[in-house]
C-alpha positions in Angstrom: 0.1 15.8 -3.0 2.9 17.2 -0.9 1.6 15.4 2.2 1.2 12.2 0.3 4.8 12.4 -1.0 6.1 13.1 2.5 4.2 10.2 3.9 5.6 7.9 1.3 9.1 8.7 2.7 8.1 7.4 6.2 8.6 3.8 5.2 10.8 1.0 6.7 12.5 -0.4 3.7 13.9 2.3 1.4 14.9 -0.3 -1.2 11.2 -0.7 -2.1 9.7 1.7 -4.7 6.5 3.5 -3.9 4.8 1.2 -6.5 6.0 -1.9 -4.7 4.8 -0.5 -1.4 1.4 0.3 -3.1 1.1 -3.3 -4.3 1.8 -4.6 -0.8 -0.8 -2.2 0.6 -3.3 -3.4 -1.9 -2.7 -7.1 -1.0 -3.1 -6.1 2.7 -6.4 -4.3 2.1 -7.9 -6.7 -0.5 -6.2 -10.0 0.1 -4.5 -12.3 -2.3 -4.9 -11.7 -6.0 -3.7 -12.7 -9.4 -1.1 -10.5 -11.1 -3.9 -9.5 -13.6 -6.2 -8.4 -10.7 -3.4 -6.5 -9.1 -2.5 -4.8 -12.4 -6.1 -3.6 -12.7 -6.2 -2.4 -9.1 -2.9 -0.6 -9.4 -3.7 0.8 -12.9 -0.6 -0.6 -14.5 -0.1 -3.0 -17.5 0.1 -6.7 -16.7 3.7 -7.1 -17.9 4.7 -4.3 -15.4 2.9 -6.1 -12.6 4.6 -9.3 -13.5 8.0 -7.5 -13.0 6.8 -5.9 -9.7 5.6 -9.2 -8.3 8.9 -10.9 -9.3 10.8 -8.2 -7.4 8.6 -8.5 -4.3 9.0 -12.3 -4.5 12.8 -12.0 -4.7 12.8 -9.9 -1.6 10.7 -12.4 0.3 7.6 -10.2 0.6 5.2 -12.2 -1.5 4.8 -15.8 -2.6 3.1 -17.2 -5.7 0.7 -20.0 -5.2 -1.3 -22.0 -7.6 -4.7 -20.6 -8.5 -7.4 -22.8 -6.9 -9.6 -22.9 -10.0 -7.3 -22.1 -12.9 -3.9 -23.9 -12.9 -2.6 -21.5 -15.7 -2.6 -18.7 -13.2 -0.9 -17.9 -9.9 -2.2 -16.1 -6.8 0.1 -13.5 -5.2 0.0 -13.6 -1.3 2.0 -11.4 1.0 4.4 -13.0 3.5 4.7 -12.5 7.3 7.8 -10.4 6.5 5.6 -8.1 4.3 3.0 -7.9 7.1 5.7 -6.9 9.6 7.2 -4.3 7.3 3.8 -2.8 6.5 2.9 -2.6 10.2 6.2 -0.8 11.0 5.7 1.6 8.1 2.1 2.3 9.3 3.4 2.9 12.8 6.1 5.3 11.5 3.5 7.2 9.3 1.1 7.4 12.2 3.7 8.7 14.6 4.9 11.3 12.0 1.3 12.4 11.3 0.5 12.6 15.1 3.6 14.8 15.6 2.4 17.1 12.8 -1.2 17.1 14.0 0.0 18.1 17.5 0.8 21.5 15.9 -2.8 22.2 14.9 -5.0 24.5 16.9 -8.7 23.7 17.7 -10.0 25.6 14.7 -7.7 23.7 12.3 -8.8 20.4 13.9 -12.4 21.4 13.3 -11.7 22.2 9.7 -9.9 18.9 9.3 -12.8 16.9 10.8 -15.3 18.6 8.6 -13.2 17.9 5.5 -12.4 14.2 6.3 -15.7 12.7 4.9 -15.3 14.6 1.6 -11.7 13.5 1.3 -12.7 9.9 2.0 -15.3 10.1 -0.7 -12.8 11.5 -3.2 -10.4 8.7 -2.4 -12.9 6.1 -3.4 -14.4 7.6 -6.5 
């Protein structure tokens, strides 16, 4: 948890909350989605997601488009600005982790490699 919190501070735009960054990350991984789908993926209530999407839209990081099949709904799509910001944040996190990883010895690297598949499985349960 401590490593996760420290990683979250390696972001480009400090005005974005961790939740807003998480939503942008979900859109980057999963593609465009309705606010309801995003709420389910992010484990928040739909009214909360509506507010988050509105904040991201006001910052020019997402746009709302008509749903192709259901005109009552909107689809949330990230913008090029969001993609650029996510890429720079990813670059910063990777550089920070690489600097930390450079301090590990061979035995610690072996332990980390052995644990990686288990951590990956836990992340997706």
